[in-house]
C-alpha positions as a Markdown table, in Angstrom:
| # | Residue | x | y | z |
|---|---|---|---|---|
| 1 | Met | 101.2 | -1.8 | 14.8 |
| 2 | Ser | 102.8 | -2.1 | 18.0 |
| 3 | Val | 104.7 | -5.0 | 19.1 |
| 4 | Gly | 102.7 | -6.5 | 21.7 |
| 5 | Lys | 99.4 | -6.0 | 19.0 |
| 6 | Leu | 101.2 | -8.6 | 16.6 |
| 7 | Phe | 102.6 | -11.1 | 19.0 |
| 8 | Ile | 99.2 | -11.5 | 20.0 |
| 9 | Val | 98.4 | -11.8 | 16.6 |
| 10 | Leu | 101.0 | -14.1 | 15.9 |
| 11 | Gly | 100.2 | -16.6 | 18.9 |
| 12 | Val | 96.3 | -16.5 | 17.8 |
| 13 | Ala | 97.3 | -17.5 | 14.6 |
| 14 | Phe | 99.7 | -20.5 | 16.2 |
| 15 | Ile | 97.1 | -21.6 | 18.5 |
| 16 | Ile | 94.6 | -21.4 | 15.1 |
| 17 | Ile | 97.0 | -23.1 | 13.0 |
| 18 | Gly | 98.1 | -25.9 | 15.6 |
| 19 | Val | 94.3 | -26.9 | 16.3 |
| 20 | Ile | 93.8 | -27.2 | 12.4 |
| 21 | Trp | 97.2 | -29.1 | 12.5 |
| 22 | Thr | 95.3 | -31.5 | 14.7 |
| 23 | Phe | 92.4 | -32.0 | 12.3 |
| 24 | Ile | 94.7 | -32.7 | 8.7 |
| 25 | Gly | 97.7 | -34.6 | 10.9 |
| 26 | Lys | 98.0 | -37.4 | 8.3 |
| 27 | Leu | 96.9 | -36.9 | 4.8 |
| 28 | Pro | 97.1 | -39.4 | 2.1 |
| 29 | Gly | 100.0 | -38.6 | 0.4 |
| 30 | Asp | 102.3 | -38.4 | 4.1 |
| 31 | Ile | 105.7 | -40.6 | 4.2 |
| 32 | Ser | 105.4 | -42.4 | 6.9 |
| 33 | Phe | 107.0 | -45.9 | 8.1 |
| 34 | Lys | 108.0 | -47.9 | 11.4 |
| 35 | Arg | 110.9 | -50.1 | 11.6 |
| 36 | Gly | 111.2 | -51.9 | 15.4 |
| 37 | Asn | 111.7 | -48.8 | 17.2 |
| 38 | Phe | 111.6 | -46.3 | 15.2 |
| 39 | Ser | 109.3 | -44.3 | 13.0 |
| 40 | Phe | 109.6 | -41.4 | 10.8 |
| 41 | His | 106.9 | -39.2 | 9.6 |
| 42 | Phe | 107.1 | -37.0 | 6.8 |
| 43 | Pro | 103.8 | -34.7 | 6.2 |
| 44 | Ile | 104.6 | -33.8 | 2.3 |
| 45 | Met | 101.4 | -33.6 | 1.4 |
| 46 | Thr | 100.1 | -31.8 | 4.6 |
| 47 | Ser | 102.9 | -29.1 | 3.9 |
| 48 | Ile | 101.6 | -28.7 | 0.3 |
| 49 | Val | 98.5 | -27.9 | 1.8 |
| 50 | Val | 99.1 | -25.4 | 4.2 |
| 51 | Ser | 101.4 | -23.8 | 1.5 |
| 52 | Ile | 98.7 | -23.3 | -1.0 |
| 53 | Val | 95.9 | -22.1 | 2.0 |
| 54 | Leu | 99.1 | -19.7 | 3.7 |
| 55 | Ser | 99.7 | -18.0 | -0.7 |
| 56 | Ile | 96.0 | -17.3 | -0.5 |
| 57 | Ile | 95.8 | -15.8 | 2.0 |
| 58 | Leu | 98.9 | -13.6 | 1.7 |
| 59 | Phe | 97.9 | -13.2 | -1.6 |
| 60 | Leu | 94.4 | -11.5 | -0.3 |
| 61 | Ile | 95.7 | -9.7 | 2.1 |
| 62 | Gly | 98.4 | -8.3 | -0.3 |
| 63 | Lys | 95.4 | -7.2 | -2.3 |
| 64 | Leu | 93.7 | -5.8 | 0.0 |
| 65 | Lys | 96.3 | -3.3 | 1.1 |
């Protein structure tokens, strides 16, 4: 695969991830609090879900090769 095709695939993957991320943005289990003009959001559950999904996808890709 050439570098150009790799960048196109990565770009499309990032766009898809960005669209999906807007739908799952704040899952139960994510840490979020506001105090005055300061807000903090740590998406721990979202990170776990994304990690599991990516692990499954990469496992399946590895099995196909």
